[in-house]
N, C-alpha and C positions, 0 to 999 in steps of 0.2 A: 404523482404531485410533488410539489416541494417540500411538503410538510413530512411526508413519507420518506423522501430522500434524506431530508435531515435527521429524522429519528434513526434510520439506519446507520447512517455515519456516526452519529453519537453513540449508539450501542455498540458498533464495532470500536469505536476509539475507547469506550470505557473497558472493553474486554481487552484491549491492548494494555492500557494503563494498569490493568489487573494480572496482567501476563496469561490471560486465559487465551490462548492463540488458536486453539482448536475452536473455542466458542465463536471467536472472531471469524475463523475460516467458514464455520457453518453460517453465520450471518451473510458473509461476502457471498456464499454459493446462493443463498436465498435471493440476495440483492441482484445477483446476476442473471436471475429469472426475468427481472423487471429492467434493469439497467445494464445491459450487456456491453462490455468494452467502454466503461467510463474511466477515465484516468483516475479520478478521485478513490475509487474502489481498488483499481488495479495497483496504485503506489501503495496502498494498505496492504494489499495481498502480497507484493513483493516484499515488504518489510517482515511480514509474518512468516513467509518462506525461509527468509534470512534466519530469523529467530528459531525456526524448526530446523536448520542445519540443511536446507535445500538450496545451497548456493546457486547452483546452474538455474534452477527454477525461479529463483529470486530475481537474478540479472535478466533472464529472458521476460518475465513477467514486468520489471522495470522498463526495459527497452520498448515493451509493447505499450505501455502507459506514456512514454516519453515521446513516441510517434504520434500518438493521439493528441497530447497535449503537454509540450515540455515546460510551460510556464508554471505547472502545477506540482512540479518535481520537489520543490521545497517541503511538501506536505509529508513525503517519506523522511526526509531529513530532520524533520521537526520530531515525528513520531519515533523515529529510530535513529537517532544522532550518532550512534556507533557505526552506521554505515558510511559516514563521511570519511571514515579512515581506510575503509575497505579499498583496496586495490581497484577493482572494477567500478567502483562507484565514484571514487574521489575525483576524477576529472569531470564529472557532472556536476559534484558538489561545489567544485572550484569555479564553476560559471556562474553560479548563483551572486 
């Protein structure tokens, strides 16, 4: 339901703000049980993978989210603004 969705997103965003990326991934893994392949979650996961140094996984996850809903890619750039300067992500940021 919408309230649970919002609570999960808020919890993930708080973990991201606090640089608790493994905690955010745990919550994302839990959310995936109920909301599989939703762009909002995938964009966050892509940013977290970037923060954890998993560049290939980050970009692959980003592309998966982008195919699902490219209008939401701004979410990742708001939460992880440094990605806008990365070679692979810059062309997508420039389209916003």
